[in-house]
Structure formats: structure tokens, C-alpha cells
C-alpha positions in Angstrom: 3.9 13.9 30.8 6.0 10.8 30.6 6.7 9.0 27.4 4.7 5.9 28.4 1.6 8.0 29.2 1.8 9.4 25.6 2.4 5.9 24.4 -0.7 4.6 26.1 -2.9 7.3 24.4 -1.3 6.4 21.1 -1.9 2.7 21.5 -5.6 3.4 22.2 -5.7 5.7 19.2 -4.0 3.1 17.0 -6.4 0.4 18.2 -9.3 2.5 17.2 -7.8 3.1 13.8 -7.1 -0.6 13.2 -10.7 -1.5 14.2 -12.1 1.2 12.0 -9.8 0.0 9.0 -10.8 -3.6 9.4 -14.5 -2.6 9.4 -13.9 -0.5 6.1 -12.2 -3.5 4.5 -15.5 -5.4 4.8 -18.1 -2.6 4.7 -18.0 -1.1 2.2 -14.9 -2.8 1.1 -12.3 -1.6 -1.4 -12.8 -1.3 -5.1 -10.8 -3.9 -6.9 -9.1 -3.7 -10.2 -9.6 -6.2 -13.1 -6.4 -8.0 -11.7 -8.5 -9.2 -8.8 -12.1 -9.2 -10.2 -11.5 -10.1 -13.8 -12.1 -7.7 -16.6 -10.7 -5.9 -19.6 -8.0 -3.0 -19.9 -7.7 -1.2 -23.0 -5.0 1.6 -23.7 -5.7 3.9 -26.6 -4.1 7.2 -27.8 -6.5 9.9 -29.1 -6.0 13.0 -31.3 -4.2 15.7 -29.5 -6.3 17.9 -27.4 -8.9 15.2 -26.5 -9.6 15.0 -22.9 -10.4 12.1 -20.4 -13.9 13.5 -20.0 -14.6 13.2 -23.8 -13.4 9.6 -23.8 -15.5 8.7 -20.8 -18.6 10.2 -22.5 -17.9 8.0 -25.6 -17.3 4.9 -23.5 -20.7 5.5 -21.7 -22.5 5.8 -25.1 -21.2 2.3 -26.2 -23.9 -0.2 -25.5 -23.1 -3.6 -26.9 -26.0 -5.3 -25.1 -28.4 -2.3 -25.1 -27.0 -1.2 -21.7 -23.8 0.9 -21.0 -20.7 -1.0 -19.9 -20.6 -1.5 -16.1 -17.7 -0.5 -13.8 -15.9 1.5 -16.3 -13.0 3.8 -15.4 -10.7 5.9 -17.5 -7.2 6.9 -16.4 -4.9 9.4 -18.2 -1.3 8.3 -18.6 1.6 10.7 -19.5 4.4 8.7 -21.1 7.5 9.2 -23.3 5.4 8.4 -26.4 2.7 11.0 -25.6 -0.5 10.9 -23.7 -2.7 7.8 -23.7 -5.8 6.6 -21.8 -6.4 3.4 -20.0 -10.0 2.1 -20.0 -11.0 -0.6 -17.5 -14.2 -2.4 -17.8 -16.0 -5.9 -17.6 -14.6 -8.6 -19.6 -15.2 -8.1 -23.3 -15.6 -10.6 -26.0 -13.5 -10.3 -29.2 -16.6 -9.1 -31.1 -17.3 -6.4 -28.4 -13.6 -5.4 -28.3 -13.7 -4.8 -32.2 -17.1 -3.0 -31.9 -15.6 -0.7 -29.0 -12.6 0.2 -31.0 -14.8 0.9 -34.1 -17.1 3.1 -31.9 -14.1 5.2 -30.7 -12.7 5.5 -34.2 -16.0 6.8 -35.4 -16.0 9.3 -32.5 -12.5 10.5 -32.9 -11.4 9.6 -36.4 -10.4 6.3 -37.7 -6.7 7.3 -38.4 -6.5 9.3 -35.1 -7.2 6.4 -32.7 -4.4 4.1 -31.9 -4.8 1.0 -29.6 -1.6 0.4 -27.6 -2.6 -2.6 -25.6 -5.6 -4.8 -24.8 -5.7 -7.4 -22.0 -8.6 -9.4 -20.5 -8.1 -11.3 -17.3 -10.5 -14.1 -16.5 -12.0 -14.9 -13.0 -9.6 -17.9 -12.3 -6.7 -15.8 -13.0 -7.8 -12.9 -10.7 -8.6 -15.5 -7.9 -5.0 -16.9 -8.2 -3.5 -13.4 -8.0 -5.6 -12.6 -4.8 -4.5 -15.9 -3.2 -0.8 -15.3 -4.0 -1.0 -11.7 -2.6 -2.3 -13.0 0.7 0.3 -15.8 0.8 2.9 -13.2 0.2 1.8 -11.2 3.3 1.6 -14.2 5.4 5.0 -15.6 4.4 6.7 -12.2 5.0 5.2 -11.9 8.4 6.3 -15.3 9.5 9.8 -14.8 8.1 10.2 -11.6 10.1 9.1 -13.4 13.4 11.6 -16.2 12.7 14.4 -14.0 11.8 14.1 -11.7 14.9 13.5 -14.7 17.3 16.9 -16.1 15.9 18.8 -12.9 15.9 17.7 -12.0 19.5 18.1 -15.5 20.9 20.8 -14.3 23.2 18.8 -11.4 24.7 19.4 -11.1 28.4 17.2 -10.6 31.5 15.1 -13.6 30.5 13.3 -11.7 27.8 11.6 -14.0 25.2 13.1 -13.4 21.8 9.9 -14.5 20.1 8.2 -11.4 21.5 10.4 -9.2 19.5 9.5 -10.9 16.3 5.7 -11.0 17.2 5.7 -7.3 18.2 7.5 -6.3 15.1 4.8 -8.1 13.0 2.1 -6.4 15.0 3.7 -3.1 14.3 3.9 -3.5 10.5 0.5 -5.2 10.2 -0.8 -2.1 12.0 0.7 0.1 9.3 -0.6 -2.1 6.5 -4.1 -2.4 7.8 -4.5 1.4 8.4 -2.9 2.2 5.1 -5.4 -0.2 3.4 -8.3 1.3 5.4 -7.3 4.9 4.2 -7.3 3.7 0.5 -10.8 2.0 0.9 -12.1 5.5 1.6 -10.0 6.9 -1.2 -11.3 4.3 -3.7 -14.9 5.4 -3.1 -14.2 9.0 -3.9 -11.6 8.7 -6.7 -10.7 6.4 -9.6 -8.3 4.4 -7.4 -8.7 0.6 -7.5 -6.8 -2.1 -5.5 -4.5 -3.8 -7.9 -1.2 -5.7 -7.8 0.8 -2.5 -7.7 -1.0 -1.6 -4.4 -0.3 -5.0 -3.0 3.5 -4.2 -3.8 3.2 -0.9 -2.1 1.8 -2.6 1.0 4.8 -5.1 1.0 7.1 -2.2 0.6 5.6 -0.5 3.6 5.8 -3.7 5.5 9.6 -3.9 4.7 10.2 -0.2 5.6 8.3 -0.6 8.9 10.0 -3.8 9.8 13.4 -2.3 9.1 12.8 0.8 11.3 11.4 -1.4 14.1 14.3 -3.9 14.0 16.8 -1.0 14.2 15.1 0.3 17.3 14.9 -3.2 18.9 18.5 -3.9 18.0 19.5 -0.6 19.8 17.5 -1.6 22.9 19.1 -5.0 22.8 22.6 -3.5 22.7 21.7 -1.3 25.7 20.5 -4.3 27.7 23.4 -6.5 26.7 26.4 -4.3 26.6 25.7 -0.9 28.1 24.2 -0.1 31.5 23.1 -3.6 32.1 21.7 -2.7 35.5 19.6 0.0 34.0 15.7 -0.3 34.4 14.2 -1.8 31.4 11.8 1.0 30.6 14.8 3.4 30.8 16.8 1.4 28.4 13.8 1.3 25.9 13.5 5.2 26.0 17.2 5.6 25.7 17.2 3.4 22.7 14.5 5.4 21.1 16.4 8.6 21.7 19.6 7.1 20.3 17.8 6.1 17.0 15.8 9.3 16.7 18.3 11.3 14.5 18.8 8.3 12.2 15.1 7.7 11.8 14.5 11.4 10.9 17.2 11.5 8.4 16.0 8.3 6.7 12.3 9.3 6.8 13.0 12.8 5.4 15.2 11.5 2.5 12.6 8.9 1.7 9.8 11.5 1.7 11.7 14.0 -0.4 12.2 11.4 -3.1 8.6 10.2 -2.9 7.1 13.6 -3.1 9.2 14.4 -6.0 7.9 11.3 -7.9 4.4 11.9 -6.7 4.3 15.4 -8.3 6.6 14.9 -11.3 6.1 11.3 -12.1 3.6 9.5 -14.4 -0.1 9.4 -13.4 0.0 5.6 -13.6 2.1 5.2 -10.5 0.7 8.1 -8.4 -1.5 5.9 -6.3 1.5 3.7 -5.6 3.6 6.5 -4.5 0.8 7.9 -2.3 0.5 4.7 -0.6 4.3 4.7 0.1 4.0 8.2 1.4 1.2 7.4 3.8 2.9 4.2 4.9 6.2 6.0 5.6 4.4 8.4 8.1 2.5 5.6 9.7 5.6 3.3 9.8 7.8 5.9 11.5 5.0 6.6 14.0 4.4 2.9 14.8 8.1 2.2 15.3 8.3 4.7 18.3 4.7 4.7 19.7 3.5 1.3 19.0 6.3 -1.3 18.7 8.6 0.0 21.5 5.8 0.6 24.1 4.2 -2.8 23.4 7.5 -4.4 24.2 7.5 -2.7 27.6 3.8 -3.3 28.4 4.0 -6.9 27.5 7.1 -7.4 29.8 
């Protein structure tokens, strides 16, 4: 089976994944953190031996308005100063904050509960963060298109340099959308919430994918410009992919070794961030070879 037959099957598969991910982003949609929805985050240290489950039970018994707090989540954090717990919940007033702290002190001991931080984000601030995150993705995409169009302006055989930029953007948006779709599913079965750290992970995936795609495109350009200029375009693309394969494998494997090490040995607070990078690295490597390059041939 030829490379382009495999590529066609992969493009169909990728298209279905992108469509499914887009649907998931709207229905049921991701669970957002307080940074995007507004809310309160409180970090506390408890007596040694106390568990996350015990803290969750006490938070559920706190009823400032006669009803339990809505949309609460508790995350265990392992830091240099010892273990702590981050509680996320709806926005609390100052009176409710003092009351909740007193409730926890009654349950675990007044001298044993230590509040490390307390933050409340209002709806206007969260809306601004969401807007800036979207703008960051749009600006990064536009910058890649312009950069590649300028860099590839002297490409031979009447190839349009803007195609390289647009297809590179299509490839890394493919990676970002599918990664986001996967985490929509994860968010409804775990404590994961979309926050600014996850947006940072998506931008990092975008950069990794764009870098890998640009290296492959540059190799293809070199083949067309300096080496075997009479070679068939499809053949030049496949040869460029083969020439980049070893480099890509080395880069991907070294990145994954580091990421898996941090995922298993690092702090709980960044595990979702690292998992997003691991998934994005796999998808980005796949898209560079089986999405970005084949699209260049099929569009031509």
C-alpha cells in the first residue's frame, strides 16, 4: 500500500476526530475552572494523615445558605512544605469564607488547619481571561501563516507560499481541537477543569506541532529548490518525510521521556498540564506526517 493511500485513510480518520471533538466542545462541553467561570479557590493544610475524601465530606456538610456548596472540587497537592488541599467552589463572601474556615477548624482542630491561600475571581475577570485566551490562539495562528508565507516566498514550481502557512495552521489546529476534545471527556469523569494552565498546554502543543511541520516543509522546499528539481512533487514530499523521520523520532522520544518522568514524579497540581502535553506530542507527530504533508500534495 502506498504512502498516499494510507494518508487518505488517516485524513478521513482525522476529519472524523475533529468533527467529534468540535461536537464535544459544545455538547456536553468542558468543565471550566473558576478562572473562566468565576469562583473561589482556597488552599489549606490539614493534620497529618487526613485525606482528600475526609475534606470533601466536610466541605459537603458546610451549608451557609441551607444548601451544600455547588460545583466544589478538592485537589491534593504535594509540595516542598508538605501536603495541602485546594478547594474550588462558587464565589464566597467574606462572611462565608470565615464561616467555612471555622467549620474546617471545628472538624480537624483549630490549631491543625492552616490556610495557605484564598482567591476569589469575579465574572468580569473570568470573561476577560477567556477572551485573551482565544485572542492568543488566533494571533499565534495568524503569525505562523505570515511567517511561513514570507519564508517560503521563493518556492519554485509556482507553488503558493501561503498554502504552506495555511496547511501548517490546519495541522496544529487539528492537534489542539482533538486534544481539547479528549479533555472534555476526561473532565466529565475526573476532577480536571479547563484553566489557564491548560490553555498554556494547548499553546505549547501548537508550538511543538508547528515546529515539526515547518521542519518537514522546509525539507520538502530544499528538495524542490536545490536537489532533484526535476523530481515528481509527490516523490519529493515522501523523500522529505523520510529524511526527517530520524530527527522527529529522536525529538519526540526525548520529549516524551521528560514528560512521562514529570507526570509520574512531579506535583499533582501540574499532572493535567503534563498529560495534555503528552497527548499533544503524540498527535502533533502524527499530524506532521499524515495530515500536513499529504494535504500539501492533495491541494496541489
